SERO-4910 file (N, C-alpha, C, O; in steps of 0.05 Angstrom, whole numbers):
BEGIN
 pado doro    nc1    nc2    nc3   cac1   cac2   cac3    cc1    cc2    cc3    oc1    oc2    oc3
  Met    A   -827   -917  -2766   -838   -919  -2739   -841   -890  -2729   -823   -873  -2733
  Ser    A   -863   -884  -2716   -866   -857  -2705   -856   -856  -2676   -854   -877  -2662
  Leu    A   -848   -833  -2667   -836   -829  -2641   -855   -838  -2619   -845   -849  -2599
  Asp    A   -881   -835  -2621   -899   -843  -2600   -901   -874  -2598   -912   -883  -2578
  Arg    A   -892   -889  -2617   -892   -918  -2616   -865   -930  -2607   -863   -955  -2604
  Leu    A   -845   -914  -2604   -818   -923  -2596   -819   -932  -2567   -831   -918  -2550
  Ser    A   -807   -954  -2561   -806   -964  -2534   -790   -946  -2516   -770   -934  -2525
  Val    A   -798   -943  -2491   -784   -926  -2472   -755   -935  -2470   -749   -959  -2468
  Gly    A   -736   -916  -2471   -708   -922  -2468   -694   -929  -2494   -669   -933  -2494
  Thr    A   -708   -931  -2516   -696   -938  -2542   -685   -913  -2555   -699   -893  -2557
  Lys    A   -660   -914  -2562   -647   -891  -2576   -656   -891  -2605   -658   -912  -2617
  Ala    A   -660   -867  -2616   -669   -866  -2644   -660   -839  -2656   -654   -820  -2642
  Arg    A   -661   -838  -2682   -654   -814  -2697   -679   -805  -2713   -693   -822  -2724
  Val    A   -685   -779  -2713   -708   -769  -2728   -702   -772  -2758   -681   -763  -2768
  Ser    A   -721   -784  -2772   -718   -788  -2801   -735   -769  -2817   -728   -761  -2839
  Ser    A   -758   -761  -2806   -775   -741  -2819   -796   -731  -2800   -801   -743  -2779
  Ile    A   -809   -708  -2807   -830   -697  -2791   -854   -691  -2810   -850   -678  -2830
  Glu    A   -878   -700  -2802   -902   -694  -2818   -914   -668  -2807   -931   -668  -2789
  Trp    A   -905   -645  -2817   -912   -619  -2807   -942   -614  -2807   -952   -601  -2788
  Ala    A   -957   -624  -2826   -986   -619  -2828  -1001   -633  -2805  -1023   -625  -2799
  Ala    A   -989   -653  -2792  -1002   -667  -2771   -999   -655  -2744  -1011   -664  -2724
  Leu    A   -982   -634  -2741   -977   -622  -2715  -1002   -607  -2706  -1012   -589  -2719
  Asp    A  -1012   -615  -2683  -1037   -605  -2672  -1036   -609  -2641  -1017   -619  -2631
  Asp    A  -1057   -600  -2627  -1058   -603  -2598  -1064   -631  -2589  -1074   -647  -2605
  Gly    A  -1057   -637  -2564  -1062   -664  -2553  -1048   -666  -2526  -1038   -646  -2515
  Asp    A  -1048   -689  -2514  -1037   -693  -2488  -1006   -694  -2489   -995   -704  -2509
  Pro    A   -992   -683  -2469   -963   -683  -2470   -950   -710  -2461   -962   -725  -2445
  Ile    A   -927   -716  -2473   -911   -739  -2464   -882   -728  -2460   -875   -707  -2470
  Ala    A   -866   -743  -2445   -839   -734  -2439   -820   -750  -2457   -823   -775  -2460
  Ile    A   -800   -737  -2469   -779   -750  -2484   -752   -740  -2476   -750   -718  -2465
  Arg    A   -732   -756  -2480   -705   -747  -2473   -690   -741  -2499   -690   -757  -2518
  Val    A   -678   -717  -2499   -661   -708  -2522   -634   -702  -2510   -630   -682  -2497
  Gly    A   -615   -720  -2515   -589   -717  -2502   -592   -720  -2472   -603   -740  -2462
  Arg    A   -584   -699  -2457   -587   -700  -2427   -612   -686  -2418   -617   -685  -2394
  Met    A   -628   -675  -2436   -652   -660  -2429   -677   -678  -2431   -678   -695  -2448
  Thr    A   -695   -674  -2413   -722   -686  -2415   -741   -664  -2422   -743   -644  -2407
  Val    A   -756   -667  -2443   -775   -647  -2452   -803   -659  -2456   -805   -683  -2461
  Ala    A   -823   -643  -2453   -851   -653  -2458   -860   -643  -2485   -856   -620  -2492
  Ile    A   -872   -662  -2500   -884   -655  -2526   -911   -668  -2527   -917   -687  -2512
  Arg    A   -928   -658  -2544   -955   -670  -2547   -953   -696  -2562   -937   -699  -2580
  Arg    A   -970   -716  -2553   -970   -742  -2565   -975   -740  -2595   -964   -756  -2611
  Arg    A   -992   -722  -2603   -999   -718  -2632   -973   -709  -2647   -968   -718  -2669
  His    A   -957   -693  -2635   -932   -684  -2647   -913   -708  -2649   -899   -711  -2670
  Ala    A   -911   -724  -2628   -894   -748  -2629   -902   -767  -2651   -885   -780  -2663
  Gly    A   -928   -769  -2656   -938   -786  -2678   -931   -776  -2705   -931   -791  -2724
  Ala    A   -925   -750  -2707   -917   -738  -2733   -887   -740  -2738   -878   -732  -2760
  Ile    A   -872   -749  -2719   -843   -751  -2721   -835   -780  -2726   -840   -797  -2710
  Ser    A   -823   -785  -2750   -814   -812  -2756   -785   -815  -2746   -769   -797  -2749
  Val    A   -779   -838  -2735   -753   -843  -2724   -742   -870  -2733   -757   -887  -2741
  Leu    A   -716   -872  -2732   -702   -898  -2738   -687   -906  -2714   -669   -891  -2705
  Pro    A   -693   -929  -2702   -679   -938  -2678   -649   -940  -2683   -641   -948  -2705
  Ile    A   -633   -933  -2663   -604   -935  -2665   -596   -960  -2650   -604   -963  -2627
  Arg    A   -581   -976  -2662   -572  -1002  -2649   -544   -999  -2638   -534  -1018  -2627
***
């Protein structure tokens, strides 16, 4: 599952990053620990995550 498809509020762990797919696009906000950061939606699509239960 890619980060951009993860439901809001779902905790997850990064499993891989598709470096070749990193490109410009619109920003989205994600929470990393206690920080909220903005990343481009295209970048989020290149990051694979595994939901934490």
